[in-house]
Structures are given as structure tokens and as C-alpha cells.
C-alpha positions in Angstrom: -16.8 18.4 94.7 -15.0 16.4 97.4 -13.4 14.1 94.9 -11.2 16.9 93.6 -7.9 18.1 94.9 -5.8 21.2 94.5 -2.0 20.5 94.5 0.2 23.4 95.4 3.6 23.8 93.8 6.4 26.0 95.3 5.2 29.1 93.4 1.6 28.4 92.4 -1.2 25.9 92.1 -2.4 23.3 89.6 -6.0 22.3 89.9 -6.0 18.6 88.9 -9.0 16.4 89.1 -8.1 13.1 90.7 -11.3 11.2 91.5 -11.2 9.1 94.7 -7.5 9.2 95.3 -4.9 11.6 96.7 -1.3 11.9 95.8 1.4 14.1 94.3 1.7 15.9 91.0 5.3 15.8 89.7 6.5 18.2 87.0 9.6 17.0 85.2 11.8 19.8 83.8 12.1 20.0 80.0 15.9 19.4 79.7 16.8 17.8 83.1 16.9 14.4 81.4 19.2 15.5 78.6 21.5 17.3 81.0 21.8 14.4 83.5 22.5 11.7 80.9 25.2 13.2 78.8 28.0 11.2 77.1 25.9 8.0 76.5 24.0 6.8 73.5 20.6 5.9 74.8 18.1 3.3 73.6 14.3 3.7 73.5 13.9 1.3 76.3 16.5 3.1 78.5 14.6 6.3 78.0 11.2 4.7 78.7 12.5 3.1 81.9 13.0 6.6 83.4 9.3 6.4 84.4 9.7 3.1 86.2 11.2 4.7 89.3 7.8 6.4 90.0 5.7 3.2 89.8 4.0 2.4 93.1 5.0 5.8 94.7 2.7 8.7 95.9 3.0 10.3 92.5 -0.5 10.2 90.8 -0.1 12.7 88.0 3.2 13.1 86.0 3.5 16.4 84.1 6.1 16.3 81.4 7.4 19.8 80.5 8.1 20.0 76.8 9.6 23.4 76.5 11.4 26.4 77.9 11.6 29.3 75.5 12.7 26.6 73.0 11.0 23.3 72.4 12.4 20.0 73.6 11.3 18.3 70.3 11.8 19.2 66.6 9.0 21.7 66.6 7.3 23.2 63.5 6.2 26.3 65.3 9.2 27.4 67.4 12.9 26.9 67.8 14.1 23.6 69.3 16.9 23.1 71.9 19.2 21.7 69.2 18.3 24.0 66.3 21.6 25.7 65.2 23.7 23.0 66.8 26.7 21.6 64.9 27.5 18.1 66.3 30.9 18.3 64.6 31.7 21.8 65.8 33.6 22.8 68.9 32.2 23.7 72.3 32.5 27.3 71.4 30.5 27.1 68.2 28.2 30.0 67.4 25.2 28.6 69.4 27.2 28.6 72.6 29.5 31.6 71.9 28.0 34.0 74.4 28.7 31.8 77.5 31.9 31.0 79.4 33.9 28.0 78.2 32.8 25.8 81.2 29.1 26.5 80.5 29.6 26.0 76.8 31.1 22.5 77.4 28.2 21.6 79.7 25.6 23.1 77.3 27.0 21.4 74.3 26.9 18.0 76.1 23.2 18.1 76.9 22.1 19.7 73.7 24.0 16.9 71.9 22.1 14.4 73.9 18.8 15.9 72.8 20.0 16.1 69.2 21.2 12.5 69.3 17.8 11.2 70.5 16.2 13.1 67.7 18.6 11.6 65.2 17.8 8.1 66.5 14.1 8.7 66.1 13.5 8.6 69.9 10.9 11.0 71.3 11.3 10.8 75.1 8.1 12.7 75.8 6.0 10.2 73.8 7.7 7.3 75.5 7.3 8.7 79.0 3.6 9.4 78.5 3.0 5.8 77.4 5.0 4.3 80.2 3.3 6.5 82.8 -0.1 5.1 81.7 1.3 1.6 81.9 2.0 2.3 85.6 -1.5 3.8 86.0 0.0 7.3 86.6 -1.8 10.3 85.0 0.1 11.3 81.8 0.2 15.1 81.3 2.2 17.6 79.2 3.1 20.9 80.7 3.7 24.0 78.5 5.6 27.0 79.8 3.8 30.1 78.6 6.6 32.8 79.0 9.9 31.3 79.9 12.7 33.9 80.8 15.8 31.9 81.7 19.0 33.7 81.0 17.4 36.7 79.3 20.2 38.9 80.7 22.3 37.4 77.8 20.4 38.3 74.6 22.4 35.7 72.6 22.0 32.8 75.0 21.6 29.4 73.5 18.2 28.9 75.3 16.5 31.8 73.5 14.1 31.2 70.6 14.4 33.0 67.3 11.0 34.6 67.8 12.1 36.2 71.1 15.4 37.4 69.6 13.8 38.8 66.4 11.0 40.7 68.1 12.2 42.8 71.0 9.2 45.1 70.3 6.9 42.3 71.5 8.3 42.4 75.1 6.2 43.8 77.9 8.5 46.7 78.6 10.8 47.0 75.5 12.7 50.1 76.9 13.9 48.5 80.2 16.3 45.7 80.8 15.1 43.9 84.0 14.4 40.2 83.6 10.5 40.4 83.8 10.5 43.4 81.5 11.7 41.0 78.7 8.8 38.7 78.9 6.6 38.5 75.8 3.5 40.7 76.0 0.3 38.8 75.5 -1.5 42.0 74.6 0.2 41.5 71.3 -1.9 39.3 69.0 1.4 38.0 67.4 2.5 36.7 70.8 -0.8 35.0 71.6 -0.8 33.4 68.1 2.8 32.3 68.5 2.0 30.5 71.7 -1.3 29.2 70.5 0.3 27.5 67.6 2.7 25.7 69.9 -0.1 24.5 72.2 -1.9 23.3 69.1 1.2 21.5 67.9 1.8 19.8 71.3 -1.9 18.7 71.4 -1.6 17.1 67.9 1.8 15.5 68.5 1.2 13.8 71.9 -1.4 11.5 73.4 -2.0 12.7 76.9 -4.6 12.7 79.7 -4.2 16.5 80.3 -2.3 19.6 79.6 -1.0 22.1 82.1 -0.5 25.7 81.1 2.3 27.0 83.3 1.8 30.8 83.7 4.4 30.9 86.5 7.4 30.3 84.2 7.4 33.3 84.4 4.6 35.2 86.0 4.5 38.5 84.1 2.6 38.6 80.8 1.4 42.2 80.2 2.6 45.7 80.0 2.4 47.2 83.5 -1.0 48.6 84.2 -2.8 46.7 81.5 -3.3 43.4 83.4 -7.1 43.8 83.6 -7.3 44.3 79.9 -5.0 41.3 79.4 -7.1 39.0 81.6 -10.0 39.0 79.2 -7.6 38.0 76.4 -6.2 35.1 78.4 -9.7 33.9 79.3 -10.4 33.7 75.6 -7.1 31.9 75.0 -8.2 29.3 77.6 -11.5 28.9 75.8 -9.6 28.1 72.6 -7.5 25.5 74.5 -10.7 24.0 76.0 -12.2 23.6 72.6 -9.0 22.2 71.2 -8.6 19.5 73.8 -12.3 18.5 73.8 -14.1 16.8 76.7 -11.8 13.9 77.3 -8.4 15.7 77.9 -8.1 17.7 81.0 -6.6 21.1 81.7 -4.5 22.3 84.7 -3.0 25.8 85.2 -0.1 27.0 87.3 -0.9 30.4 88.8 -0.4 32.1 92.2 -2.4 30.2 94.8 -4.4 33.2 96.0 -7.0 34.3 93.4 -6.5 38.0 94.2 -2.8 37.7 93.5 -3.3 35.9 90.3 -6.0 38.5 89.2 -3.5 41.4 89.7 -1.2 39.7 87.2 -4.0 39.2 84.7 -4.4 35.5 85.4 -8.1 35.1 86.1 -8.1 31.4 87.0 -11.5 31.7 88.6 -13.0 32.8 85.3 -11.1 30.0 83.5 -12.6 27.4 85.9 
């Protein structure tokens, strides 16, 4: 229909229904806020006011990314950014021991900010979703489906315990290139692990829609088994559609050309 728009990101596309209005879709990184506001004890109102800068702009849909490999909130289904963090420990404590001192100092500062907000009972994602609606901006959550930041360092502080404990679940366990270390969605354990997180996010937050970000990162199956995997992801999307019901919308981030997405096992045409 003419009242729908497709908004392109730098690496893929999110199909977002926005009746009778154009505008931009903005995806806020999961830990950008924590990392850019270190060294200060924040109040709930200060956190909420982050959204005020977008009021009256061209931004029509605000997508709040709630995870990388770890979750940005105290999750019951996966490791959180601040799990394993000792607020009284040094910069070089075990969580940050694998990185250089300068990075450990920076990492400790932003992880501490995320930890402190949790200790103070402040959930930034919940506050931002509410404030976005106050400004009549679409309030979305975005879930990264296979994040691979810093996987060259097996002990990096961004990695979840699930990923570290199950190297056999990676798409190419016998090789060491970055995309080889992505979790393989052919494994039912991997699909269930990510399904439980999607389910948790849907129960925890009140939002207008959920984006499944399949471009962070774009490889999800053992090489040569993408067609087989496509059917599994289509069923995964059916489960998400049933979970969200008729009132909450779904967006996906996939390569903008259907044939490119299909070669990766991302059959967004079937999902639509």
C-alpha cells in the first residue's frame, strides 16, 4: 500500500509501517548511553530526558536496542552487561582482564554506569519507550540476533556465558574468522536461547513494535545450509508474530535486496 515506507539503514532494511507520514527510523545502540555518561550518578528524569532531543524532529520511529551478545538489563535468560562486575574491584578485575589497561578503564566506567542504574532501580529502556510515546514518536525495541563484537578475544567482557560455554554451537567451530564464530541457528539450542530472550523482552517492555536485527551480524548458518536454515527462521518469525499479537508490529533488518538476503537464509519475503 502507498501508506507504507521502507527505511534503509547503512547495511540493510527495516520495513516499518508508518501510515500517512514519512520520516526517519533511528536505532540507538545498546550501550552508547552508558558509555557516553560515565562518572555521574543519574536520576530517572535525567535518563528520560535523553528522548527530548528528538521531539519535533524528522525521527518518527525510535528503535531502542536492548542487547549485544549480552543484555542491557538484568536478564533472566542471558548474561547482562554488568554480570560478573565487581564495583569495588580494580579496572583490571577478572571481567576486564583480557583487554589492555586503557580499554579496561573505559569498559569499567560504562559497565559501572549500567550497574549503577540497575542498583538505583532505573530501567532506561522502559523510560525511553514511555518518553518517546509522550513525544508521539513510535516506540520500538530492537534485538540483535547474532552479535559478534570482539569475538577475536574469547574472554572479552562483552561475551555471553552461553557463547563462551558452547563453542560447538558456532557456525564453523573449526575455524577462527569472525563470522565463523556466529551461533548456528540450525541448532535448536541456539534458536531456543534467542527465542527465550525475545520472549523476555516482549514481556518486560511495553512497545509499539519489535525489530529483529539479522545484520548484527549477517551470518547465521553453517556454510551451504542456508536454504535449510531459511525454513527454520520463517518458523521462528511465526512464533514471534504469535507472541506479539495483532497490535504490536514487527520490523526486520536484512540485506536490502531479497536475493542477497535469501542467500544468507533470510527469507524476508516469506516472513512478510
